[in-house]
VOFIPA-863161 format. One record per residue (C-alpha): residue in one letter; x, y negated, z. Coordinates in pm, whole numbers, padded with zeros to 5 digits, always signed. Last residue first. Layout:
residues N
aXYZ;...
***
This chain:
residues 220
e+13778-09620+14897;s+13627-09496+15235;v+13322-09585+15439;v+13215-09377+15741;i+12865-09431+15889;h+12766-09241+16203;f+12397-09177+16243;t+12199-09219+16563;y+11847-09089+16619;a+11630-09229+16910;s+11386-09015+17108;e+11554-09071+17441;w+11601-09439+17354;d+11229-09509+17336;y+11264-09886+17321;k+11143-09997+16969;e+10851-09745+16984;p+11088-09516+16801;v+11458-09626+16795;i+11660-09565+16477;t+12031-09609+16534;i+12294-09696+16273;d+12661-09662+16368;a+12971-09812+16204;g+13289-09715+16023;g+13562-09859+15801;v+13653-09937+15438;r+13474-10247+15318;m+13157-10363+15140;m+12909-10088+15204;k+12568-10208+15088;i+12274-10180+15335;t+11925-10145+15205;k+11612-10195+15423;a+11454-10411+15151;e+11392-10672+15416;n+11757-10683+15510;y+11995-10537+15773;n+12336-10592+15928;d+12449-10821+15657;d+12826-10838+15577;f+12909-10468+15550;i+13189-10241+15674;s+13351-10409+15976;s+13055-10632+16034;s+12850-10322+16120;d+13025-10250+16445;s+12691-10139+16583;t+12357-10127+16389;m+12003-10119+16519;i+11671-10013+16361;r+11359-10067+16568;e+11042-09866+16532;t+10666-09863+16552;a+10414-09582+16532;g+10040-09647+16493;n+09959-09286+16393;i+10210-09292+16110;l+10531-09468+16024;n+10725-09340+15720;g+11077-09485+15731;r+11306-09550+15435;v+11659-09675+15514;r+11850-09727+15191;l+12226-09702+15235;s+12444-09851+14957;q+12758-09765+14768;g+13009-10029+14675;v+13292-09890+14892;k+13243-09512+14913;f+13015-09353+15166;q+13013-09052+15407;i+12718-08995+15642;t+12810-08848+15986;c+12544-08656+16177;g+12412-08751+16527;n+12051-08659+16449;p+12016-08447+16142;y+11977-08607+15796;n+11658-08569+15584;c+11445-08672+15886;a+11117-08545+16031;s+10903-08587+16346;i+11082-08888+16494;y+10898-08969+16814;a+10637-09198+16970;g+10348-09185+16721;d+10477-08982+16424;i+10792-09141+16304;t+10897-08997+15966;y+11242-09012+15816;n+11420-09069+15487;l+11778-09201+15475;t+11848-09273+15109;v+12199-09288+14969;v+12243-09527+14682;s+12542-09534+14446;k+12480-09194+14295;s+12117-09265+14221;v+12207-09611+14110;k+12479-09474+13876;e+12235-09212+13741;d+11978-09479+13690;s+12230-09696+13506;i+12345-09401+13298;r+11985-09309+13217;k+11906-09675+13145;e+12209-09698+12914;e+12101-09375+12739;i+11746-09495+12695;n+11866-09833+12572;k+12109-09660+12327;a+11827-09429+12208;a+11603-09734+12152;i+11881-09920+11974;r+11957-09619+11755;d+11586-09569+11682;n+11553-09940+11593;e+11856-09912+11369;v+11728-09600+11200;r+11387-09764+11164;v+11544-10081+11016;l+11755-09861+10785;r+11444-09677+10672;a+11258-10005+10613;k+11550-10139+10410;e+11559-09808+10214;d+11183-09829+10157;a+11212-10194+10040;i+11497-10104+09802;k+11314-09808+09664;k+10998-10023+09631;d+11203-10288+09443;a+11344-10023+09214;i+10993-09874+09145;i+10854-10228+09079;k+11157-10307+08858;d+11103-09984+08660;a+10736-10062+08617;i+10822-10420+08503;r+11085-10290+08258;k+10841-10020+08140;d+10575-10286+08083;e+10830-10505+07895;i+10934-10214+07671;v+10574-10113+07601;k+10494-10482+07530;d+10791-10507+07297;a+10677-10194+07115;i+10321-10325+07089;r+10445-10657+06955;k+10682-10481+06713;d+10392-10260+06593;e+10174-10572+06553;i+10449-10757+06352;i+10509-10444+06135;k+10138-10402+06090;d+10091-10770+05994;s+10373-10733+05741;v+10224-10413+05592;i+09879-10581+05574;k+10039-10892+05427;d+10219-10682+05163;a+09894-10509+05078;i+09713-10840+05048;k+09991-10986+04833;k+09999-10668+04626;d+09624-10688+04581;e+09660-11048+04466;v+09940-10959+04222;r+09731-10665+04086;k+09424-10890+04065;s+09625-11149+03874;e+09766-10876+03652;v+09420-10737+03584;m+09285-11086+03513;i+09571-11161+03274;a+09527-10827+03105;k+09151-10894+03081;e+09226-11230+02929;k+09478-11077+02686;v+09230-10808+02593;s+08959-11072+02540;q+09192-11277+02326;s+09266-10967+02110;a+08900-10891+02077;k+08833-11254+01978;m+09110-11240+01730;k+08990-10906+01602;p+08633-11052+01587;i+08771-11347+01393;v+08982-11140+01162;v+08714-10904+01030;g+08411-11121+00954;v+08626-11413+00863;s+08836-11202+00633;f+08523-11055+00473;i+08372-11397+00426;i+08698-11523+00280;i+08730-11221+00052;s+08367-11263-00052;g+08422-11629-00115;f+08727-11551-00326;l+08533-11288-00528;i+08244-11523-00581;l+08474-11803-00673;c+08656-11573-00917;i+08326-11457-01061;l+08222-11813-01099;l+08554-11901-01260;v+08511-11613-01506;n+08164-11727-01580;i+08278-12078-01638;l+08548-11951-01871;r+08293-11749-02066;s+08073-12057-02102;k+08369-12256-02218;k+08456-11990-02469;e+08099-11984-02602;m+08100-12350-02638;
***
């Protein structure tokens, strides 16, 4: 009986020790497990946040690269447009300059042609100026009875200044030998052929004593 009681006591002590060990283990291991799990969770969260932050950072870098490229492309395009505008303006200015040069050339050519034409006209036309004051010739740029020389193709323009009620009559003799029409309204006679003729200006139409006669000689 005493042995049995001693065995029971030993068993109780063993149970108590085993229970203490279990309790101790539970008290130590479980918190460690929880702590370990918490560390893992924190590590997972930190890694997730790191990955997310990297994604955000990578996106920021990618967006900046895209924006920088867009800005660079816009700068290049703006420069291309500006260069084209400058080139087009240069072309337009050059065309306008060439037009001005051509217009100036044409204007100068027209002026020169008119000068040559006027010079030819001035050389081809001889003007006989005179003034009849009342009943007599008071002035004339050629003396009475003089000979006026012409070339074929030249003209004689008769220009009279009649004052104080003066009248006149202009007569030609042998004119058919040098020009076709004896006289015209413009008072211009063109020399058509080699030869000679007379032109007479008669004041008051019949005042032969005051008349001026000019001898016309036409040569080639």
